[in-house]
N, CA, C and O atoms as a DFTB+ gen file, in Angstrom:
260 C
 N C O
     1  1       8.196     -14.675      12.117
     2  2       8.721     -13.211      12.972
     3  2       7.269     -12.561      13.540
     4  3       6.309     -12.368      12.794
     5  1       7.268     -12.324      14.651
     6  2       6.180     -11.938      15.385
     7  2       5.847     -10.461      15.506
     8  3       6.772      -9.669      15.326
     9  1       4.556      -9.963      15.810
    10  2       4.575      -8.596      15.760
    11  2       4.334      -8.551      17.120
    12  3       3.705      -9.253      17.912
    13  1       5.187      -7.255      17.204
    14  2       5.412      -6.607      18.547
    15  2       4.557      -6.029      19.244
    16  3       4.678      -4.825      19.020
    17  1       3.279      -6.320      20.397
    18  2       2.596      -5.815      20.568
    19  2       2.871      -4.538      21.484
    20  3       4.098      -4.533      21.590
    21  1       2.395      -3.509      22.165
    22  2       2.923      -2.383      22.686
    23  2       3.846      -2.948      23.410
    24  3       5.017      -2.892      23.036
    25  1       3.419      -3.726      24.817
    26  2       4.534      -3.364      26.159
    27  2       6.099      -4.117      25.066
    28  3       7.195      -3.604      25.291
    29  1       6.022      -5.249      24.006
    30  2       7.033      -5.463      23.718
    31  2       7.769      -4.417      23.059
    32  3       8.995      -4.492      23.144
    33  1       7.205      -3.331      22.337
    34  2       7.922      -2.415      21.587
    35  2       8.457      -1.696      22.182
    36  3       9.574      -1.297      21.853
    37  1       7.714      -1.220      23.459
    38  2       8.623      -0.202      24.502
    39  2       9.663      -1.032      25.102
    40  3      10.664      -0.435      25.496
    41  1       9.611      -2.306      25.245
    42  2      10.740      -2.661      25.776
    43  2      12.346      -3.102      24.542
    44  3      13.513      -3.446      24.730
    45  1      11.395      -2.796      23.234
    46  2      12.787      -2.978      22.450
    47  2      13.152      -1.774      22.411
    48  3      14.322      -1.638      22.768
    49  1      12.539      -0.662      22.072
    50  2      12.941       0.920      22.328
    51  2      13.768       0.943      23.967
    52  3      14.899       1.391      24.153
    53  1      13.219       0.576      24.617
    54  2      14.058       1.177      25.987
    55  2      15.604       0.061      25.453
    56  3      16.622       0.744      25.340
    57  1      15.740      -0.948      25.252
    58  2      16.672      -1.944      25.114
    59  2      17.492      -0.703      24.253
    60  3      18.091       0.163      24.891
    61  1      17.475      -0.690      23.129
    62  2      17.678      -0.013      22.351
    63  2      18.815       1.497      22.659
    64  3      19.957       1.837      22.350
    65  1      17.729       2.016      23.396
    66  2      18.289       3.077      23.993
    67  2      19.412       2.975      25.062
    68  3      20.396       3.662      24.787
    69  1      19.480       2.318      26.139
    70  2      20.366       1.399      26.644
    71  2      21.449       1.003      26.239
    72  3      22.487       1.227      26.861
    73  1      21.411       0.381      25.189
    74  2      22.637      -0.192      24.533
    75  2      23.138       0.826      23.024
    76  3      23.972       0.365      22.245
    77  1      22.547       2.105      22.811
    78  2      22.680       2.749      22.467
    79  2      22.722       2.244      20.552
    80  3      23.694       2.551      19.861
    81  1      21.721       1.602      20.075
    82  2      21.966       1.166      18.866
    83  2      20.155       1.847      18.825
    84  3      19.432       2.294      19.716
    85  1      19.941       1.621      17.237
    86  2      18.414       1.878      16.304
    87  2      18.171       0.925      15.706
    88  3      19.164       0.358      15.249
    89  1      17.278       0.504      15.512
    90  2      16.490      -0.770      15.008
    91  2      16.319       0.132      13.476
    92  3      16.439       1.355      13.400
    93  1      16.047      -0.689      12.441
    94  2      15.607      -0.104      10.939
    95  2      14.657       0.155      10.871
    96  3      13.961      -0.515      11.634
    97  1      13.992       1.034      10.163
    98  2      12.575       1.536      10.236
    99  2      12.450       1.521       8.541
   100  3      13.256       2.174       7.878
   101  1      11.477       0.797       7.953
   102  2      11.383       0.977       6.799
   103  2       9.790       0.983       6.024
   104  3       8.944       0.095       6.122
   105  1       9.682       2.333       5.199
   106  2       8.615       2.638       4.494
   107  2       8.060       1.472       4.056
   108  3       8.865       0.714       3.514
   109  1       6.863       1.073       4.128
   110  2       6.339       0.189       2.716
   111  2       4.968       0.775       2.233
   112  3       4.185       1.483       2.866
   113  1       4.863       0.242       0.790
   114  2       3.762       1.040       0.435
   115  2       2.909      -0.454      -0.271
   116  3       1.715      -0.394      -0.565
   117  1       3.536      -1.425      -0.420
   118  2       2.951      -2.118      -1.139
   119  2       3.454      -3.813      -0.459
   120  3       4.538      -4.005       0.092
   121  1       2.487      -4.789      -0.647
   122  2       2.451      -5.873       0.218
   123  2       3.977      -6.513      -0.442
   124  3       4.728      -7.049       0.374
   125  1       4.358      -6.458      -1.715
   126  2       5.796      -6.653      -2.461
   127  2       6.808      -6.187      -1.531
   128  3       7.700      -6.955      -1.169
   129  1       6.740      -4.971      -1.109
   130  2       7.723      -4.276      -0.486
   131  2       7.885      -4.983       1.114
   132  3       8.946      -5.316       1.640
   133  1       6.832      -5.071       1.558
   134  2       6.506      -5.784       3.318
   135  2       7.069      -7.284       3.225
   136  3       7.650      -7.775       4.192
   137  1       6.878      -8.007       2.017
   138  2       7.219      -8.864       2.245
   139  2       8.767      -9.258       1.949
   140  3       9.311     -10.256       2.423
   141  1       9.449      -8.220       1.004
   142  2      10.935      -8.077       1.070
   143  2      11.542      -7.821       2.199
   144  3      12.553      -8.440       2.532
   145  1      11.022      -6.912       2.902
   146  2      11.180      -6.345       4.194
   147  2      11.497      -7.779       4.849
   148  3      12.543      -8.415       4.976
   149  1      10.412      -7.980       5.144
   150  2      10.352      -9.127       6.352
   151  2      11.220     -10.269       5.792
   152  3      11.867     -10.867       6.652
   153  1      11.361     -10.681       4.553
   154  2      12.354     -11.352       4.229
   155  2      13.967     -11.382       4.729
   156  3      14.715     -12.198       5.267
   157  1      14.047     -10.012       4.232
   158  2      15.505      -9.712       4.676
   159  2      15.791      -9.511       5.875
   160  3      16.895      -9.913       6.241
   161  1      14.826      -8.775       6.955
   162  2      14.608      -9.132       8.286
   163  2      14.971     -10.671       8.827
   164  3      15.731     -10.843       9.780
   165  1      14.519     -11.451       8.313
   166  2      14.383     -12.786       8.969
   167  2      15.832     -13.507       8.517
   168  3      16.331     -14.402       9.199
   169  1      16.386     -13.051       7.397
   170  2      17.841     -13.606       7.009
   171  2      18.846     -12.859       7.200
   172  3      19.860     -13.053       6.531
   173  1      18.789     -11.732       8.255
   174  2      19.455     -11.316       8.651
   175  2      19.668     -11.185      10.369
   176  3      20.442     -10.699      11.194
   177  1      18.287     -12.053      10.265
   178  2      18.133     -12.144      12.008
   179  2      18.093     -10.648      12.806
   180  3      18.658     -10.443      13.880
   181  1      17.503      -9.900      12.242
   182  2      17.269      -8.632      12.672
   183  2      15.949      -8.487      13.140
   184  3      14.974      -8.920      12.527
   185  1      15.896      -7.866      14.253
   186  2      14.370      -7.096      14.218
   187  2      14.329      -5.653      13.563
   188  3      15.370      -5.057      13.285
   189  1      13.095      -5.136      13.337
   190  2      13.346      -3.921      12.619
   191  2      11.889      -3.602      12.765
   192  3      11.162      -4.378      13.385
   193  1      11.299      -2.206      12.085
   194  2      10.406      -1.699      12.029
   195  2       9.617      -1.414      10.792
   196  3      10.033      -0.599       9.970
   197  1       8.549      -2.027      10.641
   198  2       8.112      -1.851       9.264
   199  2       6.788      -0.530       9.273
   200  3       5.660      -0.832       9.663
   201  1       7.078       0.772       8.846
   202  2       6.048       1.547       8.706
   203  2       5.292       1.534       7.775
   204  3       5.914       1.588       6.713
   205  1       3.749       1.467       7.605
   206  2       2.711       0.845       6.587
   207  2       2.346       2.529       6.374
   208  3       2.097       3.298       7.303
   209  1       2.385       2.936       4.748
   210  2       1.873       4.119       4.263
   211  2       0.966       3.877       3.082
   212  3       1.126       3.095       2.145
   213  1       0.014       4.686       3.319
   214  2      -0.730       4.487       1.928
   215  2      -0.977       5.707       1.236
   216  3      -1.785       5.627       0.311
   217  1      -0.500       6.748       1.457
   218  2      -0.333       7.740       0.528
   219  2       0.955       7.817      -0.231
   220  3       1.046       8.670      -1.114
   221  1       2.003       6.984       0.028
   222  2       3.206       6.862      -0.938
   223  2       2.511       6.062      -1.901
   224  3       2.609       6.310      -3.103
   225  1       1.643       4.889      -1.352
   226  2       1.551       4.210      -2.505
   227  2       0.319       4.824      -3.685
   228  3       0.300       4.394      -4.838
   229  1      -0.545       5.742      -3.249
   230  2      -1.153       6.520      -4.210
   231  2      -0.455       7.550      -4.834
   232  3      -1.098       8.187      -5.669
   233  1       0.513       7.819      -4.670
   234  2       1.397       8.718      -5.827
   235  2       1.902       8.103      -6.593
   236  3       2.285       8.561      -7.670
   237  1       2.079       6.468      -6.102
   238  2       3.074       5.844      -7.084
   239  2       2.182       5.334      -8.345
   240  3       2.511       5.251      -9.529
   241  1       1.060       5.049      -7.771
   242  2      -0.262       4.816      -8.902
   243  2      -0.469       5.862      -9.905
   244  3      -0.861       5.792     -11.070
   245  1      -0.140       6.767      -9.234
   246  2      -0.576       8.285     -10.428
   247  2       0.416       8.713     -11.163
   248  3       0.177       9.513     -12.068
   249  1       1.876       8.211     -10.888
   250  2       2.911       8.508     -11.531
   251  2       3.115       7.687     -12.892
   252  3       3.306       8.094     -14.038
   253  1       2.982       6.054     -12.237
   254  2       3.491       4.811     -13.253
   255  2       2.031       4.829     -14.246
   256  3       0.879       4.705     -13.832
   257  1       2.468       5.017     -15.632
   258  2       1.149       5.083     -16.385
   259  2       1.043       3.634     -16.695
   260  3       0.078       3.207     -17.328
Protein backbone atom coordinates (compact mmCIF):
# COMPACT_ATOMS: atom_id res chain seq x y z
CA UNK A 1 0.00 0.00 0.00
CA UNK A 2 1.72 3.19 -1.13
CA UNK A 3 1.96 6.35 0.90
CA UNK A 4 0.26 9.21 -0.91
CA UNK A 5 2.33 12.30 -1.58
CA UNK A 6 0.66 15.71 -1.46
CA UNK A 7 -0.71 15.76 -5.04
CA UNK A 8 -2.18 12.26 -4.72
CA UNK A 9 -3.72 13.15 -1.36
CA UNK A 10 -5.34 16.23 -2.90
CA UNK A 11 -6.79 14.10 -5.72
CA UNK A 12 -8.13 11.63 -3.15
CA UNK A 13 -9.86 14.40 -1.20
CA UNK A 14 -11.26 16.02 -4.35
CA UNK A 15 -12.62 12.65 -5.50
CA UNK A 16 -14.25 12.03 -2.11
CA UNK A 17 -15.86 15.46 -2.16
CA UNK A 18 -17.14 14.93 -5.70
CA UNK A 19 -18.57 11.47 -4.93
CA UNK A 20 -19.78 12.49 -1.44
CA UNK A 21 -17.94 9.93 0.69
CA UNK A 22 -15.28 10.02 3.38
CA UNK A 23 -12.09 8.07 3.91
CA UNK A 24 -11.66 6.43 7.30
CA UNK A 25 -9.07 8.25 9.41
CA UNK A 26 -7.52 6.28 12.24
CA UNK A 27 -5.27 7.78 14.91
CA UNK A 28 -2.38 5.52 15.89
CA UNK A 29 0.00 5.78 18.81
CA UNK A 30 1.95 2.53 18.54
CA UNK A 31 3.50 0.55 15.66
CA UNK A 32 1.23 -2.43 16.40
CA UNK A 33 -1.83 -0.22 15.93
CA UNK A 34 -0.45 1.13 12.65
CA UNK A 35 0.23 -2.43 11.44
CA UNK A 36 -3.33 -3.44 12.31
CA UNK A 37 -4.77 -0.47 10.44
CA UNK A 38 -2.62 -1.18 7.37
CA UNK A 39 -3.65 -4.84 7.43
CA UNK A 40 -7.34 -3.95 7.72
CA UNK A 41 -7.17 -1.41 4.90
CA UNK A 42 -5.31 -3.88 2.67
CA UNK A 43 -7.73 -6.74 3.39
CA UNK A 44 -10.74 -4.53 2.68
CA UNK A 45 -9.05 -3.01 -0.38
CA UNK A 46 -9.83 0.41 1.05
CA UNK A 47 -7.89 3.64 1.11
CA UNK A 48 -7.63 5.39 4.45
CA UNK A 49 -5.80 8.04 6.40
CA UNK A 50 -3.46 7.16 9.25
CA UNK A 51 -2.92 9.94 11.75
CA UNK A 52 0.19 9.57 13.90
CA UNK A 53 0.02 10.82 17.44
CA UNK A 54 2.84 10.98 19.95
CA UNK A 55 0.76 12.54 22.72
CA UNK A 56 -1.67 9.64 23.08
CA UNK A 57 1.15 7.13 23.33
CA UNK A 58 2.77 9.12 26.13
CA UNK A 59 -0.53 9.16 28.02
CA UNK A 60 -0.93 5.39 27.70
CA UNK A 61 2.54 4.77 29.06
CA UNK A 62 1.75 6.83 32.17
CA UNK A 63 -1.61 5.13 32.83
CA UNK A 64 -0.59 1.49 32.33
CA UNK A 65 1.54 0.17 35.22
